[in-house]
Each structure stands twice: as structure tokens, then as C-alpha cells.
Jmol script that loads the backbone (N, CA, C; Angstrom):
load data "model"
ATOM      1  N   MET A   1     -47.241  73.512  -3.494  1.00  0.00           N
ATOM      2  CA  MET A   1     -46.424  72.485  -4.115  1.00  0.00           C
ATOM      3  C   MET A   1     -47.096  71.127  -3.941  1.00  0.00           C
ATOM      4  N   VAL A   2     -47.009  70.315  -4.989  1.00  0.00           N
ATOM      5  CA  VAL A   2     -47.496  68.941  -4.928  1.00  0.00           C
ATOM      6  C   VAL A   2     -46.342  68.065  -4.461  1.00  0.00           C
ATOM      7  N   GLU A   3     -46.623  67.213  -3.492  1.00  0.00           N
ATOM      8  CA  GLU A   3     -45.619  66.282  -2.991  1.00  0.00           C
ATOM      9  C   GLU A   3     -46.060  64.861  -3.311  1.00  0.00           C
ATOM     10  N   LEU A   4     -45.182  64.129  -3.985  1.00  0.00           N
ATOM     11  CA  LEU A   4     -45.404  62.722  -4.292  1.00  0.00           C
ATOM     12  C   LEU A   4     -44.509  61.904  -3.381  1.00  0.00           C
ATOM     13  N   ASN A   5     -45.123  61.044  -2.583  1.00  0.00           N
ATOM     14  CA  ASN A   5     -44.376  60.144  -1.706  1.00  0.00           C
ATOM     15  C   ASN A   5     -44.634  58.720  -2.189  1.00  0.00           C
ATOM     16  N   LEU A   6     -43.564  58.033  -2.567  1.00  0.00           N
ATOM     17  CA  LEU A   6     -43.671  56.645  -3.015  1.00  0.00           C
ATOM     18  C   LEU A   6     -43.459  55.706  -1.842  1.00  0.00           C
ATOM     19  N   PHE A   7     -44.265  54.664  -1.778  1.00  0.00           N
ATOM     20  CA  PHE A   7     -44.106  53.629  -0.765  1.00  0.00           C
ATOM     21  C   PHE A   7     -43.476  52.412  -1.438  1.00  0.00           C
ATOM     22  N   LYS A   8     -42.359  51.936  -0.872  1.00  0.00           N
ATOM     23  CA  LYS A   8     -41.668  50.777  -1.435  1.00  0.00           C
ATOM     24  C   LYS A   8     -41.568  49.675  -0.390  1.00  0.00           C
ATOM     25  N   ASN A   9     -41.545  48.432  -0.874  1.00  0.00           N
ATOM     26  CA  ASN A   9     -41.379  47.302   0.036  1.00  0.00           C
ATOM     27  C   ASN A   9     -39.891  47.025   0.257  1.00  0.00           C
ATOM     28  N   HIS A  10     -39.591  45.955   0.970  1.00  0.00           N
ATOM     29  CA  HIS A  10     -38.202  45.625   1.300  1.00  0.00           C
ATOM     30  C   HIS A  10     -37.359  45.290   0.071  1.00  0.00           C
ATOM     31  N   ASN A  11     -38.000  44.981  -1.053  1.00  0.00           N
ATOM     32  CA  ASN A  11     -37.291  44.712  -2.310  1.00  0.00           C
ATOM     33  C   ASN A  11     -37.204  45.950  -3.201  1.00  0.00           C
ATOM     34  N   GLN A  12     -37.559  47.101  -2.630  1.00  0.00           N
ATOM     35  CA  GLN A  12     -37.550  48.373  -3.355  1.00  0.00           C
ATOM     36  C   GLN A  12     -38.546  48.415  -4.513  1.00  0.00           C
ATOM     37  N   MET A  13     -39.611  47.638  -4.404  1.00  0.00           N
ATOM     38  CA  MET A  13     -40.686  47.672  -5.391  1.00  0.00           C
ATOM     39  C   MET A  13     -41.738  48.663  -4.904  1.00  0.00           C
ATOM     40  N   ILE A  14     -42.311  49.423  -5.822  1.00  0.00           N
ATOM     41  CA  ILE A  14     -43.327  50.408  -5.459  1.00  0.00           C
ATOM     42  C   ILE A  14     -44.617  49.673  -5.113  1.00  0.00           C
ATOM     43  N   VAL A  15     -45.143  49.921  -3.919  1.00  0.00           N
ATOM     44  CA  VAL A  15     -46.394  49.288  -3.490  1.00  0.00           C
ATOM     45  C   VAL A  15     -47.506  50.312  -3.290  1.00  0.00           C
ATOM     46  N   GLY A  16     -47.205  51.578  -3.531  1.00  0.00           N
ATOM     47  CA  GLY A  16     -48.219  52.605  -3.418  1.00  0.00           C
ATOM     48  C   GLY A  16     -47.613  53.988  -3.515  1.00  0.00           C
ATOM     49  N   PHE A  17     -48.493  54.978  -3.466  1.00  0.00           N
ATOM     50  CA  PHE A  17     -48.041  56.362  -3.498  1.00  0.00           C
ATOM     51  C   PHE A  17     -49.066  57.260  -2.826  1.00  0.00           C
ATOM     52  N   GLU A  18     -48.603  58.437  -2.457  1.00  0.00           N
ATOM     53  CA  GLU A  18     -49.462  59.452  -1.858  1.00  0.00           C
ATOM     54  C   GLU A  18     -49.113  60.790  -2.503  1.00  0.00           C
ATOM     55  N   LEU A  19     -50.119  61.470  -3.005  1.00  0.00           N
ATOM     56  CA  LEU A  19     -49.970  62.807  -3.572  1.00  0.00           C
ATOM     57  C   LEU A  19     -50.717  63.777  -2.683  1.00  0.00           C
ATOM     58  N   SER A  20     -50.077  64.893  -2.349  1.00  0.00           N
ATOM     59  CA  SER A  20     -50.772  65.897  -1.545  1.00  0.00           C
ATOM     60  C   SER A  20     -50.320  67.285  -1.962  1.00  0.00           C
ATOM     61  N   GLY A  21     -51.208  68.236  -1.781  1.00  0.00           N
ATOM     62  CA  GLY A  21     -50.898  69.628  -2.068  1.00  0.00           C
ATOM     63  C   GLY A  21     -51.426  70.080  -3.416  1.00  0.00           C
ATOM     64  N   HIS A  22     -51.169  71.347  -3.698  1.00  0.00           N
ATOM     65  CA  HIS A  22     -51.603  71.969  -4.946  1.00  0.00           C
ATOM     66  C   HIS A  22     -50.399  72.623  -5.605  1.00  0.00           C
ATOM     67  N   ALA A  23     -50.321  72.532  -6.920  1.00  0.00           N
ATOM     68  CA  ALA A  23     -49.181  73.094  -7.642  1.00  0.00           C
ATOM     69  C   ALA A  23     -49.221  74.618  -7.647  1.00  0.00           C
ATOM     70  N   ASN A  24     -50.395  75.190  -7.854  1.00  0.00           N
ATOM     71  CA  ASN A  24     -50.541  76.646  -7.957  1.00  0.00           C
ATOM     72  C   ASN A  24     -49.582  77.230  -8.989  1.00  0.00           C
ATOM     73  N   SER A  25     -49.432  76.533 -10.121  1.00  0.00           N
ATOM     74  CA  SER A  25     -48.550  77.025 -11.181  1.00  0.00           C
ATOM     75  C   SER A  25     -49.276  77.928 -12.166  1.00  0.00           C
ATOM     76  N   GLY A  26     -50.571  78.091 -11.963  1.00  0.00           N
ATOM     77  CA  GLY A  26     -51.373  78.952 -12.823  1.00  0.00           C
ATOM     78  C   GLY A  26     -52.714  79.196 -12.178  1.00  0.00           C
ATOM     79  N   PRO A  27     -53.537  80.044 -12.792  1.00  0.00           N
ATOM     80  CA  PRO A  27     -54.860  80.317 -12.232  1.00  0.00           C
ATOM     81  C   PRO A  27     -55.717  79.048 -12.174  1.00  0.00           C
ATOM     82  N   HIS A  28     -56.671  79.040 -11.250  1.00  0.00           N
ATOM     83  CA  HIS A  28     -57.581  77.899 -11.109  1.00  0.00           C
ATOM     84  C   HIS A  28     -58.199  77.579 -12.469  1.00  0.00           C
ATOM     85  N   GLY A  29     -58.127  76.320 -12.838  1.00  0.00           N
ATOM     86  CA  GLY A  29     -58.658  75.891 -14.126  1.00  0.00           C
ATOM     87  C   GLY A  29     -57.653  75.982 -15.262  1.00  0.00           C
ATOM     88  N   HIS A  30     -56.501  76.587 -15.004  1.00  0.00           N
ATOM     89  CA  HIS A  30     -55.466  76.741 -16.031  1.00  0.00           C
ATOM     90  C   HIS A  30     -54.095  76.322 -15.499  1.00  0.00           C
ATOM     91  N   ASP A  31     -54.084  75.495 -14.482  1.00  0.00           N
ATOM     92  CA  ASP A  31     -52.849  75.048 -13.837  1.00  0.00           C
ATOM     93  C   ASP A  31     -52.368  73.780 -14.543  1.00  0.00           C
ATOM     94  N   LEU A  32     -51.385  73.938 -15.431  1.00  0.00           N
ATOM     95  CA  LEU A  32     -50.934  72.812 -16.248  1.00  0.00           C
ATOM     96  C   LEU A  32     -50.226  71.733 -15.443  1.00  0.00           C
ATOM     97  N   VAL A  33     -49.491  72.114 -14.400  1.00  0.00           N
ATOM     98  CA  VAL A  33     -48.824  71.109 -13.566  1.00  0.00           C
ATOM     99  C   VAL A  33     -49.869  70.281 -12.828  1.00  0.00           C
ATOM    100  N   CYS A  34     -50.872  70.940 -12.287  1.00  0.00           N
ATOM    101  CA  CYS A  34     -51.955  70.229 -11.593  1.00  0.00           C
ATOM    102  C   CYS A  34     -52.664  69.278 -12.556  1.00  0.00           C
ATOM    103  N   ALA A  35     -52.933  69.752 -13.762  1.00  0.00           N
ATOM    104  CA  ALA A  35     -53.606  68.911 -14.751  1.00  0.00           C
ATOM    105  C   ALA A  35     -52.751  67.693 -15.101  1.00  0.00           C
ATOM    106  N   ALA A  36     -51.452  67.899 -15.266  1.00  0.00           N
ATOM    107  CA  ALA A  36     -50.556  66.787 -15.593  1.00  0.00           C
ATOM    108  C   ALA A  36     -50.498  65.773 -14.457  1.00  0.00           C
ATOM    109  N   VAL A  37     -50.344  66.260 -13.226  1.00  0.00           N
ATOM    110  CA  VAL A  37     -50.275  65.378 -12.058  1.00  0.00           C
ATOM    111  C   VAL A  37     -51.569  64.578 -11.923  1.00  0.00           C
ATOM    112  N   SER A  38     -52.698  65.237 -12.107  1.00  0.00           N
ATOM    113  CA  SER A  38     -53.992  64.552 -12.008  1.00  0.00           C
ATOM    114  C   SER A  38     -54.135  63.490 -13.086  1.00  0.00           C
ATOM    115  N   ALA A  39     -53.800  63.843 -14.319  1.00  0.00           N
ATOM    116  CA  ALA A  39     -53.941  62.895 -15.425  1.00  0.00           C
ATOM    117  C   ALA A  39     -53.051  61.672 -15.224  1.00  0.00           C
ATOM    118  N   VAL A  40     -51.810  61.896 -14.832  1.00  0.00           N
ATOM    119  CA  VAL A  40     -50.872  60.779 -14.649  1.00  0.00           C
ATOM    120  C   VAL A  40     -51.314  59.888 -13.488  1.00  0.00           C
ATOM    121  N   SER A  41     -51.668  60.493 -12.361  1.00  0.00           N
ATOM    122  CA  SER A  41     -52.014  59.691 -11.178  1.00  0.00           C
ATOM    123  C   SER A  41     -53.319  58.928 -11.368  1.00  0.00           C
ATOM    124  N   PHE A  42     -54.360  59.598 -11.848  1.00  0.00           N
ATOM    125  CA  PHE A  42     -55.633  58.905 -12.040  1.00  0.00           C
ATOM    126  C   PHE A  42     -55.536  57.887 -13.174  1.00  0.00           C
ATOM    127  N   GLY A  43     -54.779  58.210 -14.216  1.00  0.00           N
ATOM    128  CA  GLY A  43     -54.573  57.253 -15.298  1.00  0.00           C
ATOM    129  C   GLY A  43     -53.872  56.000 -14.820  1.00  0.00           C
ATOM    130  N   THR A  44     -52.886  56.173 -13.947  1.00  0.00           N
ATOM    131  CA  THR A  44     -52.167  55.020 -13.403  1.00  0.00           C
ATOM    132  C   THR A  44     -53.084  54.162 -12.539  1.00  0.00           C
ATOM    133  N   VAL A  45     -53.835  54.793 -11.653  1.00  0.00           N
ATOM    134  CA  VAL A  45     -54.748  54.039 -10.783  1.00  0.00           C
ATOM    135  C   VAL A  45     -55.788  53.297 -11.618  1.00  0.00           C
ATOM    136  N   ASN A  46     -56.384  53.985 -12.591  1.00  0.00           N
ATOM    137  CA  ASN A  46     -57.389  53.336 -13.438  1.00  0.00           C
ATOM    138  C   ASN A  46     -56.787  52.184 -14.237  1.00  0.00           C
ATOM    139  N   SER A  47     -55.566  52.349 -14.712  1.00  0.00           N
ATOM    140  CA  SER A  47     -54.889  51.279 -15.453  1.00  0.00           C
ATOM    141  C   SER A  47     -54.615  50.075 -14.566  1.00  0.00           C
ATOM    142  N   ILE A  48     -54.195  50.328 -13.334  1.00  0.00           N
ATOM    143  CA  ILE A  48     -53.947  49.232 -12.392  1.00  0.00           C
ATOM    144  C   ILE A  48     -55.236  48.455 -12.134  1.00  0.00           C
ATOM    145  N   ILE A  49     -56.321  49.166 -11.912  1.00  0.00           N
ATOM    146  CA  ILE A  49     -57.606  48.507 -11.655  1.00  0.00           C
ATOM    147  C   ILE A  49     -58.019  47.648 -12.850  1.00  0.00           C
ATOM    148  N   LYS A  50     -57.951  48.221 -14.042  1.00  0.00           N
ATOM    149  CA  LYS A  50     -58.429  47.522 -15.240  1.00  0.00           C
ATOM    150  C   LYS A  50     -57.478  46.416 -15.702  1.00  0.00           C
ATOM    151  N   LEU A  51     -56.193  46.719 -15.806  1.00  0.00           N
ATOM    152  CA  LEU A  51     -55.256  45.759 -16.389  1.00  0.00           C
ATOM    153  C   LEU A  51     -54.792  44.683 -15.412  1.00  0.00           C
ATOM    154  N   CYS A  52     -54.755  45.015 -14.128  1.00  0.00           N
ATOM    155  CA  CYS A  52     -54.326  44.036 -13.117  1.00  0.00           C
ATOM    156  C   CYS A  52     -55.511  43.337 -12.473  1.00  0.00           C
ATOM    157  N   GLN A  53     -56.705  43.847 -12.732  1.00  0.00           N
ATOM    158  CA  GLN A  53     -57.949  43.307 -12.185  1.00  0.00           C
ATOM    159  C   GLN A  53     -57.880  43.168 -10.669  1.00  0.00           C
ATOM    160  N   ILE A  54     -57.489  44.271 -10.026  1.00  0.00           N
ATOM    161  CA  ILE A  54     -57.420  44.318  -8.566  1.00  0.00           C
ATOM    162  C   ILE A  54     -58.145  45.564  -8.083  1.00  0.00           C
ATOM    163  N   ASP A  55     -58.435  45.598  -6.807  1.00  0.00           N
ATOM    164  CA  ASP A  55     -59.030  46.767  -6.170  1.00  0.00           C
ATOM    165  C   ASP A  55     -58.043  47.308  -5.150  1.00  0.00           C
ATOM    166  N   PRO A  56     -57.220  48.269  -5.555  1.00  0.00           N
ATOM    167  CA  PRO A  56     -56.274  48.842  -4.599  1.00  0.00           C
ATOM    168  C   PRO A  56     -56.999  49.669  -3.554  1.00  0.00           C
ATOM    169  N   GLU A  57     -56.325  49.904  -2.446  1.00  0.00           N
ATOM    170  CA  GLU A  57     -56.853  50.798  -1.413  1.00  0.00           C
ATOM    171  C   GLU A  57     -56.653  52.226  -1.914  1.00  0.00           C
ATOM    172  N   ILE A  58     -57.742  52.989  -1.966  1.00  0.00           N
ATOM    173  CA  ILE A  58     -57.683  54.352  -2.491  1.00  0.00           C
ATOM    174  C   ILE A  58     -58.301  55.311  -1.483  1.00  0.00           C
ATOM    175  N   GLU A  59     -57.598  56.409  -1.224  1.00  0.00           N
ATOM    176  CA  GLU A  59     -58.124  57.505  -0.407  1.00  0.00           C
ATOM    177  C   GLU A  59     -58.011  58.778  -1.230  1.00  0.00           C
ATOM    178  N   GLN A  60     -59.078  59.590  -1.201  1.00  0.00           N
ATOM    179  CA  GLN A  60     -59.070  60.868  -1.911  1.00  0.00           C
ATOM    180  C   GLN A  60     -59.548  61.964  -0.984  1.00  0.00           C
ATOM    181  N   GLY A  61     -59.000  63.158  -1.168  1.00  0.00           N
ATOM    182  CA  GLY A  61     -59.485  64.317  -0.439  1.00  0.00           C
ATOM    183  C   GLY A  61     -60.776  64.807  -1.059  1.00  0.00           C
ATOM    184  N   SER A  62     -61.699  65.260  -0.247  1.00  0.00           N
ATOM    185  CA  SER A  62     -62.999  65.695  -0.760  1.00  0.00           C
ATOM    186  C   SER A  62     -62.905  66.961  -1.602  1.00  0.00           C
ATOM    187  N   ASP A  63     -61.894  67.785  -1.364  1.00  0.00           N
ATOM    188  CA  ASP A  63     -61.751  69.032  -2.127  1.00  0.00           C
ATOM    189  C   ASP A  63     -60.550  68.982  -3.070  1.00  0.00           C
ATOM    190  N   GLY A  64     -60.089  67.782  -3.404  1.00  0.00           N
ATOM    191  CA  GLY A  64     -58.918  67.643  -4.268  1.00  0.00           C
ATOM    192  C   GLY A  64     -57.643  67.822  -3.473  1.00  0.00           C
ATOM    193  N   GLY A  65     -56.541  67.719  -4.147  1.00  0.00           N
ATOM    194  CA  GLY A  65     -55.255  67.931  -3.498  1.00  0.00           C
ATOM    195  C   GLY A  65     -54.746  66.767  -2.679  1.00  0.00           C
ATOM    196  N   TYR A  66     -55.423  65.611  -2.750  1.00  0.00           N
ATOM    197  CA  TYR A  66     -54.942  64.450  -2.004  1.00  0.00           C
ATOM    198  C   TYR A  66     -55.397  63.165  -2.687  1.00  0.00           C
ATOM    199  N   LEU A  67     -54.452  62.254  -2.913  1.00  0.00           N
ATOM    200  CA  LEU A  67     -54.745  60.929  -3.445  1.00  0.00           C
ATOM    201  C   LEU A  67     -53.717  59.957  -2.889  1.00  0.00           C
ATOM    202  N   LYS A  68     -54.216  58.858  -2.350  1.00  0.00           N
ATOM    203  CA  LYS A  68     -53.336  57.799  -1.848  1.00  0.00           C
ATOM    204  C   LYS A  68     -53.817  56.481  -2.436  1.00  0.00           C
ATOM    205  N   MET A  69     -52.867  55.676  -2.921  1.00  0.00           N
ATOM    206  CA  MET A  69     -53.185  54.376  -3.477  1.00  0.00           C
ATOM    207  C   MET A  69     -52.180  53.365  -2.952  1.00  0.00           C
ATOM    208  N   LEU A  70     -52.688  52.245  -2.450  1.00  0.00           N
ATOM    209  CA  LEU A  70     -51.844  51.143  -1.978  1.00  0.00           C
ATOM    210  C   LEU A  70     -52.286  49.856  -2.658  1.00  0.00           C
ATOM    211  N   LEU A  71     -51.320  49.089  -3.135  1.00  0.00           N
ATOM    212  CA  LEU A  71     -51.644  47.796  -3.716  1.00  0.00           C
ATOM    213  C   LEU A  71     -52.110  46.854  -2.614  1.00  0.00           C
ATOM    214  N   PRO A  72     -53.072  45.981  -2.922  1.00  0.00           N
ATOM    215  CA  PRO A  72     -53.551  45.045  -1.898  1.00  0.00           C
ATOM    216  C   PRO A  72     -52.536  43.932  -1.644  1.00  0.00           C
ATOM    217  N   HIS A  73     -52.568  43.381  -0.458  1.00  0.00           N
ATOM    218  CA  HIS A  73     -51.733  42.222  -0.125  1.00  0.00           C
ATOM    219  C   HIS A  73     -52.300  40.996  -0.828  1.00  0.00           C
ATOM    220  N   GLY A  74     -51.455  40.037  -1.095  1.00  0.00           N
ATOM    221  CA  GLY A  74     -51.919  38.779  -1.663  1.00  0.00           C
ATOM    222  C   GLY A  74     -52.185  38.810  -3.160  1.00  0.00           C
ATOM    223  N   MET A  75     -51.614  39.780  -3.864  1.00  0.00           N
ATOM    224  CA  MET A  75     -51.786  39.832  -5.319  1.00  0.00           C
ATOM    225  C   MET A  75     -51.027  38.674  -5.964  1.00  0.00           C
ATOM    226  N   SER A  76     -51.515  38.239  -7.117  1.00  0.00           N
ATOM    227  CA  SER A  76     -50.753  37.239  -7.875  1.00  0.00           C
ATOM    228  C   SER A  76     -49.460  37.886  -8.374  1.00  0.00           C
ATOM    229  N   ASP A  77     -48.465  37.064  -8.648  1.00  0.00           N
ATOM    230  CA  ASP A  77     -47.192  37.580  -9.169  1.00  0.00           C
ATOM    231  C   ASP A  77     -47.405  38.318 -10.486  1.00  0.00           C
ATOM    232  N   GLU A  78     -48.276  37.778 -11.325  1.00  0.00           N
ATOM    233  CA  GLU A  78     -48.543  38.406 -12.627  1.00  0.00           C
ATOM    234  C   GLU A  78     -49.158  39.794 -12.449  1.00  0.00           C
ATOM    235  N   ALA A  79     -50.144  39.914 -11.575  1.00  0.00           N
ATOM    236  CA  ALA A  79     -50.783  41.210 -11.336  1.00  0.00           C
ATOM    237  C   ALA A  79     -49.794  42.189 -10.712  1.00  0.00           C
ATOM    238  N   PHE A  80     -48.969  41.703  -9.785  1.00  0.00           N
ATOM    239  CA  PHE A  80     -47.983  42.571  -9.143  1.00  0.00           C
ATOM    240  C   PHE A  80     -46.968  43.079 -10.165  1.00  0.00           C
ATOM    241  N   ASP A  81     -46.515  42.200 -11.056  1.00  0.00           N
ATOM    242  CA  ASP A  81     -45.556  42.604 -12.088  1.00  0.00           C
ATOM    243  C   ASP A  81     -46.155  43.658 -13.017  1.00  0.00           C
ATOM    244  N   LYS A  82     -47.417  43.481 -13.402  1.00  0.00           N
ATOM    245  CA  LYS A  82     -48.083  44.479 -14.248  1.00  0.00           C
ATOM    246  C   LYS A  82     -48.192  45.810 -13.513  1.00  0.00           C
ATOM    247  N   ALA A  83     -48.591  45.740 -12.246  1.00  0.00           N
ATOM    248  CA  ALA A  83     -48.725  46.967 -11.450  1.00  0.00           C
ATOM    249  C   ALA A  83     -47.378  47.671 -11.319  1.00  0.00           C
ATOM    250  N   GLN A  84     -46.301  46.888 -11.147  1.00  0.00           N
ATOM    251  CA  GLN A  84     -44.959  47.470 -11.053  1.00  0.00           C
ATOM    252  C   GLN A  84     -44.604  48.237 -12.310  1.00  0.00           C
ATOM    253  N   THR A  85     -44.883  47.640 -13.454  1.00  0.00           N
ATOM    254  CA  THR A  85     -44.588  48.305 -14.725  1.00  0.00           C
ATOM    255  C   THR A  85     -45.349  49.620 -14.825  1.00  0.00           C
ATOM    256  N   LEU A  86     -46.614  49.601 -14.451  1.00  0.00           N
ATOM    257  CA  LEU A  86     -47.424  50.822 -14.502  1.00  0.00           C
ATOM    258  C   LEU A  86     -46.918  51.868 -13.514  1.00  0.00           C
ATOM    259  N   LEU A  87     -46.571  51.451 -12.305  1.00  0.00           N
ATOM    260  CA  LEU A  87     -46.085  52.396 -11.295  1.00  0.00           C
ATOM    261  C   LEU A  87     -44.705  52.948 -11.651  1.00  0.00           C
ATOM    262  N   GLU A  88     -43.841  52.131 -12.227  1.00  0.00           N
ATOM    263  CA  GLU A  88     -42.529  52.617 -12.674  1.00  0.00           C
ATOM    264  C   GLU A  88     -42.701  53.616 -13.814  1.00  0.00           C
ATOM    265  N   GLY A  89     -43.646  53.350 -14.714  1.00  0.00           N
ATOM    266  CA  GLY A  89     -43.949  54.297 -15.784  1.00  0.00           C
ATOM    267  C   GLY A  89     -44.471  55.612 -15.232  1.00  0.00           C
ATOM    268  N   MET A  90     -45.324  55.525 -14.203  1.00  0.00           N
ATOM    269  CA  MET A  90     -45.821  56.727 -13.541  1.00  0.00           C
ATOM    270  C   MET A  90     -44.665  57.528 -12.960  1.00  0.00           C
ATOM    271  N   LEU A  91     -43.737  56.835 -12.295  1.00  0.00           N
ATOM    272  CA  LEU A  91     -42.598  57.519 -11.687  1.00  0.00           C
ATOM    273  C   LEU A  91     -41.754  58.230 -12.740  1.00  0.00           C
ATOM    274  N   VAL A  92     -41.477  57.579 -13.858  1.00  0.00           N
ATOM    275  CA  VAL A  92     -40.695  58.209 -14.925  1.00  0.00           C
ATOM    276  C   VAL A  92     -41.396  59.479 -15.408  1.00  0.00           C
ATOM    277  N   THR A  93     -42.704  59.415 -15.571  1.00  0.00           N
ATOM    278  CA  THR A  93     -43.458  60.588 -16.015  1.00  0.00           C
ATOM    279  C   THR A  93     -43.392  61.700 -14.983  1.00  0.00           C
ATOM    280  N   PHE A  94     -43.568  61.364 -13.704  1.00  0.00           N
ATOM    281  CA  PHE A  94     -43.471  62.389 -12.656  1.00  0.00           C
ATOM    282  C   PHE A  94     -42.063  62.973 -12.574  1.00  0.00           C
ATOM    283  N   GLN A  95     -41.038  62.157 -12.772  1.00  0.00           N
ATOM    284  CA  GLN A  95     -39.668  62.681 -12.759  1.00  0.00           C
ATOM    285  C   GLN A  95     -39.452  63.672 -13.899  1.00  0.00           C
ATOM    286  N   THR A  96     -40.066  63.419 -15.038  1.00  0.00           N
ATOM    287  CA  THR A  96     -39.981  64.343 -16.166  1.00  0.00           C
ATOM    288  C   THR A  96     -40.681  65.655 -15.834  1.00  0.00           C
ATOM    289  N   ILE A  97     -41.857  65.565 -15.226  1.00  0.00           N
ATOM    290  CA  ILE A  97     -42.583  66.778 -14.819  1.00  0.00           C
ATOM    291  C   ILE A  97     -41.769  67.537 -13.780  1.00  0.00           C
ATOM    292  N   GLU A  98     -41.214  66.816 -12.801  1.00  0.00           N
ATOM    293  CA  GLU A  98     -40.436  67.455 -11.743  1.00  0.00           C
ATOM    294  C   GLU A  98     -39.198  68.156 -12.307  1.00  0.00           C
ATOM    295  N   ARG A  99     -38.538  67.536 -13.264  1.00  0.00           N
ATOM    296  CA  ARG A  99     -37.323  68.109 -13.844  1.00  0.00           C
ATOM    297  C   ARG A  99     -37.572  69.525 -14.373  1.00  0.00           C
ATOM    298  N   ASP A 100     -38.722  69.728 -14.989  1.00  0.00           N
ATOM    299  CA  ASP A 100     -39.031  71.028 -15.579  1.00  0.00           C
ATOM    300  C   ASP A 100     -39.846  71.931 -14.664  1.00  0.00           C
ATOM    301  N   ASN A 101     -40.280  71.425 -13.521  1.00  0.00           N
ATOM    302  CA  ASN A 101     -41.178  72.182 -12.636  1.00  0.00           C
ATOM    303  C   ASN A 101     -40.838  71.949 -11.173  1.00  0.00           C
ATOM    304  N   LYS A 102     -39.567  72.046 -10.810  1.00  0.00           N
ATOM    305  CA  LYS A 102     -39.114  71.744  -9.444  1.00  0.00           C
ATOM    306  C   LYS A 102     -39.825  72.574  -8.381  1.00  0.00           C
ATOM    307  N   GLN A 103     -40.242  73.766  -8.727  1.00  0.00           N
ATOM    308  CA  GLN A 103     -40.901  74.625  -7.747  1.00  0.00           C
ATOM    309  C   GLN A 103     -42.349  74.201  -7.475  1.00  0.00           C
ATOM    310  N   TYR A 104     -42.873  73.261  -8.293  1.00  0.00           N
ATOM    311  CA  TYR A 104     -44.267  72.854  -8.146  1.00  0.00           C
ATOM    312  C   TYR A 104     -44.466  71.387  -7.767  1.00  0.00           C
ATOM    313  N   LEU A 105     -43.432  70.550  -7.922  1.00  0.00           N
ATOM    314  CA  LEU A 105     -43.554  69.116  -7.661  1.00  0.00           C
ATOM    315  C   LEU A 105     -42.290  68.595  -6.996  1.00  0.00           C
ATOM    316  N   SER A 106     -42.483  67.822  -5.927  1.00  0.00           N
ATOM    317  CA  SER A 106     -41.371  67.208  -5.204  1.00  0.00           C
ATOM    318  C   SER A 106     -41.657  65.715  -5.049  1.00  0.00           C
ATOM    319  N   ILE A 107     -40.651  64.878  -5.322  1.00  0.00           N
ATOM    320  CA  ILE A 107     -40.798  63.424  -5.231  1.00  0.00           C
ATOM    321  C   ILE A 107     -39.905  62.891  -4.121  1.00  0.00           C
ATOM    322  N   SER A 108     -40.482  62.038  -3.261  1.00  0.00           N
ATOM    323  CA  SER A 108     -39.701  61.394  -2.202  1.00  0.00           C
ATOM    324  C   SER A 108     -40.120  59.932  -2.098  1.00  0.00           C
ATOM    325  N   GLU A 109     -39.291  59.151  -1.418  1.00  0.00           N
ATOM    326  CA  GLU A 109     -39.574  57.729  -1.218  1.00  0.00           C
ATOM    327  C   GLU A 109     -39.620  57.428   0.259  1.00  0.00           C
ATOM    328  N   ASN A 110     -40.511  56.535   0.620  1.00  0.00           N
ATOM    329  CA  ASN A 110     -40.672  56.145   2.012  1.00  0.00           C
ATOM    330  C   ASN A 110     -40.337  54.682   2.168  1.00  0.00           C
TER     331      ASN A 110
END
end "model"
wireframe off; spacefill off
backbone 0.3
color backbone group
């Protein structure tokens, strides 16, 4: 199972996320849940880097199955607002995936 843990600040704004585990919803190379999770998470991180012009803290597992991203401290309000929109969009997409694939994806908040 893939576990998505969202990190929120005291204002309940998303400041990062951590993905861990494997969906195992299909054979290697044909796992649609894994492909969706990868596309959404990497797309969000790449969008944050390009559109917000920031370098978030990123950790990846060497064999896959792990991604952590944290927004940097001291971001401008404009960059933070853009990142929030992207992260909220990511969450909506993951909630849609989770709704149809509860046995493969779990979402929690920290």
C-alpha cells in the first residue's frame, strides 16, 4: 500500500508531503495505481519548482517507493500561494485515486 502523509503548518496549509510504499495493484510495469501516484507526485514537485521558482527539500528512495518534499522556509507570499494551489490540487487528485482504490492508497495528515 502507498501511504501519503501530508505535513501542515499551524494555519492548516500544506507545507510538504511524504509518500512511501508500493501499491502492488498489478504486475511490475503494469501497476496503474503506482503510475498514477508517481505521475501526480512528480508532476506536482516539478510544477512547484518551475512555477514557484523555488528549490524544495526533496528526498527520494534509491529503489523507488519513497518521496518526501518540504517547502523551504522564507518563501515569498506569492510563491507560497502558488505552491498551496498546486499542493491542494495534488490532494484532490490523490483523494480521487484513494476513493476508487482504498486498498492501495491511504492518505493521512500530520
